[in-house]
C-alpha positions as CSV (number, residue, x, y, z in Angstrom):
1,M,19.9,-27.3,-12.9
2,K,16.7,-26.5,-11.0
3,P,16.4,-22.9,-9.7
4,T,15.9,-22.6,-6.0
5,F,13.2,-20.0,-4.5
6,S,13.3,-19.1,-0.7
7,H,9.1,-19.5,-0.4
8,T,9.0,-22.9,-1.3
9,D,10.0,-25.5,0.4
10,E,11.7,-29.1,-0.7
11,Q,8.3,-30.4,-2.3
12,G,8.0,-27.0,-4.2
13,K,5.0,-25.8,-1.1
14,A,4.6,-22.3,-0.2
15,N,7.5,-21.4,2.9
16,M,7.4,-18.5,4.7
17,V,11.3,-17.5,4.8
18,D,12.9,-17.5,8.2
19,V,14.4,-14.4,8.8
20,G,15.4,-14.8,12.6
21,A,19.1,-14.7,11.7
22,K,19.2,-11.4,9.9
23,P,20.0,-8.6,12.0
24,N,17.3,-5.9,12.6
25,Q,17.8,-2.4,10.2
26,I,16.2,0.4,9.5
27,R,14.0,-0.2,6.8
28,E,11.5,2.1,4.7
29,A,9.9,1.4,1.5
30,K,7.9,4.2,-0.4
31,A,4.9,3.0,-3.0
32,S,2.0,5.1,-5.1
33,G,-0.6,4.3,-7.6
34,H,-4.0,6.5,-9.3
35,I,-7.3,6.1,-9.9
36,K,-8.8,8.0,-13.0
37,L,-12.2,9.7,-11.8
38,S,-14.3,12.0,-14.2
39,P,-13.9,15.2,-14.4
40,E,-17.4,15.6,-12.3
41,T,-16.1,13.5,-10.1
42,I,-13.3,15.4,-9.2
43,Q,-15.3,18.2,-8.6
44,L,-17.5,16.7,-6.2
45,I,-14.7,15.3,-4.2
46,R,-13.1,19.0,-4.5
47,E,-16.0,20.5,-2.9
48,N,-16.4,17.4,-0.5
49,S,-19.7,16.7,-1.9
50,M,-19.6,13.1,-2.0
51,K,-22.3,11.2,0.0
52,K,-20.3,9.0,2.1
53,G,-17.6,11.9,3.0
54,D,-14.3,13.1,3.3
55,V,-13.0,11.0,0.2
56,L,-9.3,11.8,0.6
57,T,-9.3,11.7,4.8
58,I,-11.0,8.4,4.2
59,A,-8.8,6.8,1.9
60,E,-5.3,8.0,3.6
61,V,-7.0,6.3,7.1
62,A,-7.8,3.1,4.8
63,G,-4.0,3.0,3.4
64,I,-2.7,3.3,7.1
65,Q,-5.1,0.4,8.0
66,A,-4.1,-1.6,5.5
67,A,-0.8,-1.6,5.9
68,K,-0.6,-2.4,9.6
69,R,-2.3,-5.4,8.2
70,A,-0.2,-6.6,5.2
71,A,0.5,-9.9,6.9
72,D,-2.9,-10.9,7.6
73,L,-3.8,-10.4,3.7
74,I,-0.7,-11.7,1.9
75,P,0.1,-15.2,3.0
76,L,3.9,-15.0,3.3
77,C,4.3,-11.8,4.5
78,H,5.9,-11.3,7.4
79,T,4.5,-9.5,10.5
80,L,6.1,-6.6,11.2
81,L,6.6,-3.8,14.5
82,L,5.7,-0.3,12.0
83,T,6.9,2.9,13.2
84,K,5.7,4.9,10.9
85,V,3.2,4.8,8.1
86,D,2.4,7.7,5.9
87,V,-0.3,7.8,3.2
88,K,-1.4,10.8,1.4
89,A,-4.0,11.0,-0.9
90,S,-3.4,14.6,-3.5
91,L,-6.5,15.2,-5.7
92,M,-4.9,15.8,-9.6
93,D,-6.2,16.7,-12.9
94,T,-7.1,12.9,-14.0
95,G,-8.0,11.7,-10.9
96,V,-6.5,10.8,-7.2
97,E,-3.0,9.6,-6.5
98,V,-2.1,7.8,-3.2
99,N,1.5,7.7,-2.2
100,S,2.8,5.9,0.9
101,R,6.0,5.8,2.9
102,V,6.3,2.9,5.7
103,K,9.1,2.4,8.1
104,C,10.2,0.2,10.7
105,I,13.4,-1.5,12.2
106,G,13.2,-5.3,11.4
107,Q,14.5,-8.2,9.7
108,T,12.4,-8.1,6.6
109,G,11.4,-5.1,4.4
110,V,8.3,-3.0,4.0
111,E,7.7,-3.0,0.4
112,M,4.4,-4.8,0.9
113,E,3.3,-2.7,3.8
114,A,3.7,0.4,1.4
115,L,1.7,-1.2,-1.5
116,T,-1.2,-2.8,0.3
117,A,-1.4,1.0,2.0
118,V,-2.0,2.3,-1.5
119,S,-4.1,-0.6,-2.9
120,V,-6.2,0.0,0.1
121,G,-6.1,3.5,-0.2
122,L,-7.4,3.2,-4.2
123,L,-10.0,0.4,-3.1
124,T,-11.3,2.7,-0.9
125,I,-12.0,5.7,-3.4
126,Y,-13.7,3.3,-5.7
127,D,-15.9,2.2,-2.8
128,M,-16.7,6.0,-1.9
129,C,-17.0,7.1,-5.6
130,K,-19.2,3.8,-7.3
131,A,-22.3,5.7,-6.9
132,V,-21.5,8.5,-9.5
133,D,-18.5,7.3,-11.4
134,K,-18.9,4.1,-13.4
135,A,-15.6,4.7,-15.4
136,M,-13.2,4.5,-12.8
137,V,-9.8,3.1,-13.4
138,I,-7.0,2.3,-10.9
139,G,-3.7,1.5,-11.8
140,E,0.2,2.7,-12.2
141,I,0.8,1.2,-8.5
142,E,4.0,0.6,-8.2
143,L,7.5,0.5,-5.4
144,N,9.0,3.5,-6.3
145,E,12.0,2.9,-3.9
146,K,12.8,0.7,-0.8
147,T,15.9,1.2,1.7
148,K,17.4,-0.7,4.4
149,T,20.0,1.2,6.4
150,D,22.1,-0.1,9.7
151,V,20.8,0.4,13.1
152,K,23.4,2.4,15.0
């Protein structure tokens, strides 16, 4: 028996899932990722000496904006009314770690929004540092947690 997938129609074409009959629930997702940077680049970020500005703050704002635009970027992603987006970029010994936490009350999860926030945060760091670091590596982007609880 051929397996059925919820994101395809009878002809195998892409199809956005109808979540209209699902109950609203409190949805939350957390994601993280890392960009490996040279020690020199890490020092420039630490000193806030990058020509393009405050790398960590700009990456955090970019991640928040990205979470709010996930449905515009990912074709089968639902538009959600997000109630909270938190993005934190932290300087580490090997580069920068970006963590996101996204919440909504809705009929489908916010994992794509959390992953998009991290991804765009890391891409923003790459963009801001590319003039001084030619060996950056973005990686380890992952969904760390997703939950749903009934609305009381």
